[in-house]
N, C-alpha and C positions, 0 to 999 in steps of 0.2 A: 366413510371408508378410511381406514388407517393408512397413513402415507407409508410408502415402502420404496426401496431402491433395490432392484433385482439386476442380476448379471445381464440379461438380455435387454435391459433398458439403458445400459451404459453406452455412451459413444466411445469408440476405440481411441479417440483423440481427447485428452483431458482438457485441451483448450476449448473445444466445442462443447464438452460437458459443462465446463465452467460458464461459458457464455449462455448456455441454456438456463442454468440455475440462477445466474445473475439476473437475467431478464425476468424470471419468475419472481425473484426477490424484489425487483423494482415495482412489480405490480402488487405484490402482497404486502410489502413493507416499504412504502414510499419514503419513510423518514430515514434518510442516509443509509441505503443498502450498500453504498460504497465504503463505508467505514470499515477499517481492518486494523487488527492489532499487528504491529510490526516489532519483532524481536531481533535485536542485534547483540553482539558480544564483543568484548575486548579480545586482544590476541592471547591473553591468559585465561580466557573462559568466563569472565565476569559478564552476566547477562543482564540486559534491561529491555523493557517493552513499553510501548505506548500506542495509542490509537492515532492513526493517520488516515488520510482519504486516498482511495485509489483514483487516479486521474486518467487512466487509460490502460487498456490491455489488448494485446493481440498475440500472435504466435512468437513475437520477439520477447514477450514478458509483461510484467506488471509495473506500471509507472506511478511514482509518487514524487512530490517536491518538498524541499526543505532548505534550510540555511546550511551551507557547507561548513559553518563553524560550530554547528550544534553537536550535542553529545552523540546522537545517532550517526552523524556524518563522520565524526572522529572514529567511532568504532568501525564503521564500514570501510574507512580508509585502512585501518589496521588489520581488519578481518572481513574481507568483502564477501561474506555470506550472510543470509538472513532467512527468517521465516515470517510468513504472514498468515493470519487467521481471519476468516469471515465468519460471523455468527448471525444467522437470521432466525430469531426466535419464533416468529409467527409461522414459519415453515418447519421448525425443528430441524434446521440444517446447519451444518458447519463445513467449511472448506479450509484445509490447511495446505500451504504451499511453501516449499523450501527450495532455495536455489542460490546461485552466485549473483552478485550485484555489481553493476557498472553504472557510470554516469550516463545520462542521456546526452545527445549532442547539444552544442550551444544553440543551434537553431531551434531544436525542440523546446529547450528551456525558455528562449526568447519568445517563441510563438505562444507558449502556454502563459507566460507572465503577462503578455499583452492582453490576455482575456480576463485577468483578475480584476476585481473591483479596485477602484483607485485607492481606497482606504487600505486594502490589503497590500497594494504595491508600496504605499508609503511605509506601512509597518515593516515590510521586508528590509527597507533601508534603515529604519529607526531602531529595530530590535537586534541586539547582539545576542542572538538566541542561545540559551543555556548558560549564559554568564550571570554571575551574581551582580545585582544592582542595588543601590542604596534605597530606592523608592520608585514610585510610579511617575513622580514629577519629571525626572530626567527623560523617561521613555516618551511621555507625552510632548515634552519640549522638543525632543528629537524629531518626532512626527510632524510637529508644527514647523520646524525648520525645513524639513524636506518638502512640506506642502508649499512653503514660500519659494524654495528653490526651483520647484517644478510647476509653479503656478501657470496655468493656462497652456502647458506644453505636455507632450507625452512623457511618462516616467520610464526611464530605461531600466532594464533588469540589473540588480546589483551583481557584481562579479562573484560575490560570495553566496549566491542563491541559485538553485537549479534543481534538476531532476535526477532520479535514479531509476534504473530498470532492474527488476529482479528476474533473472532468467531461470525458469524452474527446471529441477531435475527430480522433483518428488511432489505429487499431489495426493491428498486424501479427501474423499467425499464421505460425509457422515449424515445419515438420515435417522432421526429419532424415531423409535418405535416403542410399543407397549412393553412393560415388564423388563425394561432395560436390555432388550434383545434387539439392539439397534443394527442398522446396516452400515458397514464400513468397507470402503474399497480404496485401495491405494494403487497409484500409477507410478511405476519406477522407470526411469529412463535408462534403457540398456545401451543404446547408441543413438546416433542422430535420428530423430523422428520414430524410434522404435520403442514403444512403451509396453511394459509388462503390467497386467492388471491382476491384482490379488485381492480376495476377500479377507478381512481381518475380523477376529472375534471382538465383540464389543466390550 
């Protein structure tokens, strides 16, 4: 049976609809269903994109973590809006989300950092993300130095590392179908918790 997405199958709440599709993606595509393309832009409109990992979502928004000195963080500082895209090829599904971006709380960043593998924690200290470096040797030496500094003790979160939350005002759910006659539905936020749903031509 060909997959389809019909009006009466959509939840009126886009967060619930996303939660449903994400859960189905986790079952159908266990290899990193949380991977998402994050697009940011400078204040003058120069756009860049990269794949990051979704680390949490609820009705407050979609959370990811990074170095606050990175290129994406610099762009979010100047232009605190972004778009994310999820692509689940085995289900022929795509979800696009656009919204405003804010930093997570210090506690949220601390709590998540504490769950990371120790090597990743050391890397967060050692890597001056997005900066030009002369070679890999200095990076590895920095990680070794941090490992010695924090030997046998918990590694604190670097002050230059933490989370962001994308607060959506636009969702689009795309279901692939035969003959390029795909199903596309967009949710637009009219005011607080009031979403308009429209079907788009594919």
